[in-house]
N, C-alpha and C positions, 0 to 999 in steps of 0.2 A: 504494500500500500504506500502510495506517495504521501508526502507531507500535506499536499493540497487536498487529497482525498480524506486523509485523517482529520484535518481541521474542518473540512466541509461537512463532516458527520454532524456537527452542531446543528446545521440547517436541517438535516434529515431528522434528527431527534425532535427538533422543534415542530416540524411539520407533522410528525407522528402524534405528538401531544395535541396539536391543534385539530387534527382529524378526529381524535376521540372526543375532544371538547365539542366540536361541531356535531358529531353524531349524538351526543347526550342532549344537546340543545334541540336537535331535530326530534328526538324521541319525546322530550318534554312537550314540544309543540304538538306532536301527534296525540299525546295524552290529553292535552288541554282541548283538543278538537273533537274529542268523543262527545257524542250527544246523549242525552237522557233517553230512556225508553218511552215511547209514546204508546199508551195502551188503548187509545180510541181508534187506531188504525187496524187493518186486517192483520192477524197474527200469522207469522211465518215460523215454521219449526226450524230452529238452528241448533247447532251443537252447543252444549252447555259450557262455554268457555268464557272466561272473564278477560276481555280484551285489555282492560286497564291493568289488570294484574300482570298480564303477559308483557305489556309495555314497561311496567316498572321492574320486572325481572330483567328485561333487556337493559334498562337503564343501570341497574345494579351491576350487571356484567361489564357494561361499557365503562362505568365509573371505576371498577377495579382495574381494568386495562389502562384507563387514563392515569390512575394513581401510580401504577407501576411504571408507565412510560414517563410520567412527570419526574419521578424519583431518578430514573435512569438518565433523563435529560439533565437534571441538576447535577448529578454526580459527574457525568461526562463533560459537561460544560466547565465545571470547577476544575476538573483534571486538566483540561486544555488551557484554561486561564492560568493555572499555576505553572504549567509548562512554558507558556508564552512569557509570563512574568519572569521566568528563570533564564531567559535569553540574556546574553552578555551585552548586546547593544540596545539602547533605548529606542532607537529608530526602528529596529526590527520588531521589538515588542509592540510599538504603536501601530505599525502597518499591519501586523498579523491580528492584533486586537480589533482594529477598525474593520478589517476585511472579514474575519471569521467569527468574531464574538459579538460585536455590536451590529446585529442584523437590523435591517429596515423593518418598519412596522408590518409590512406584508410578508416578512419572513425571508426576504431575499438578502443576499450579501450586498454591501456597498460596492459600487464599481470603483475601479482604479482611478477613474476621473474624479469621482467624489472624494476619494481619499487624497488625491493630489491637491485638491482645493483645500481640504481640511489641514493638510500638513504644509501647505504653502510651497509645494514643489511642482516641477513640471510633470506631465504625464509620463514622459520617458524615464525620468529619474525615479518616479514612483514605481513604474513597472520593473525597473532594474533592481531597486531595493526589495521589492516584493519577491523577485526570484532569488536574490541573495538570502533573504530572511527564510524562505522555504527551504533552501539548501542547508542553511545553518540549523534550522529546526530538525530537519531529517537526520543530519549527522549527530545531533545531540540526543534525540528522543526515539528515533525509529531504527 
């Protein structure tokens, strides 16, 4: 695994957590949309199952998956943050932190152009530093 792949796993873990959170929200929405039984209409024989109970069982299963994914995300992010902080050069630490740890609100990584602006460097210098930082990270941790 390359350093870029290893550090990009943060994004994967975050998306997994968000997927479970979205699924739970969807199930709650489904549960709130269930209608009461209307007794003045024609009766239809249906299997005796409680739809609301089944939805809440699904919610419980998804919540457990979410909880496990959230713990794994937090552990893996902290591990990578500690490794990045352990780099010898502060500019390597900053570029790796900005690129792989401080994700955009939509879960995507910042672009090298955004990082260049934040670090007050040219795009080409930022791209070069990023490559050097990844190589130094690989040598040290992978």
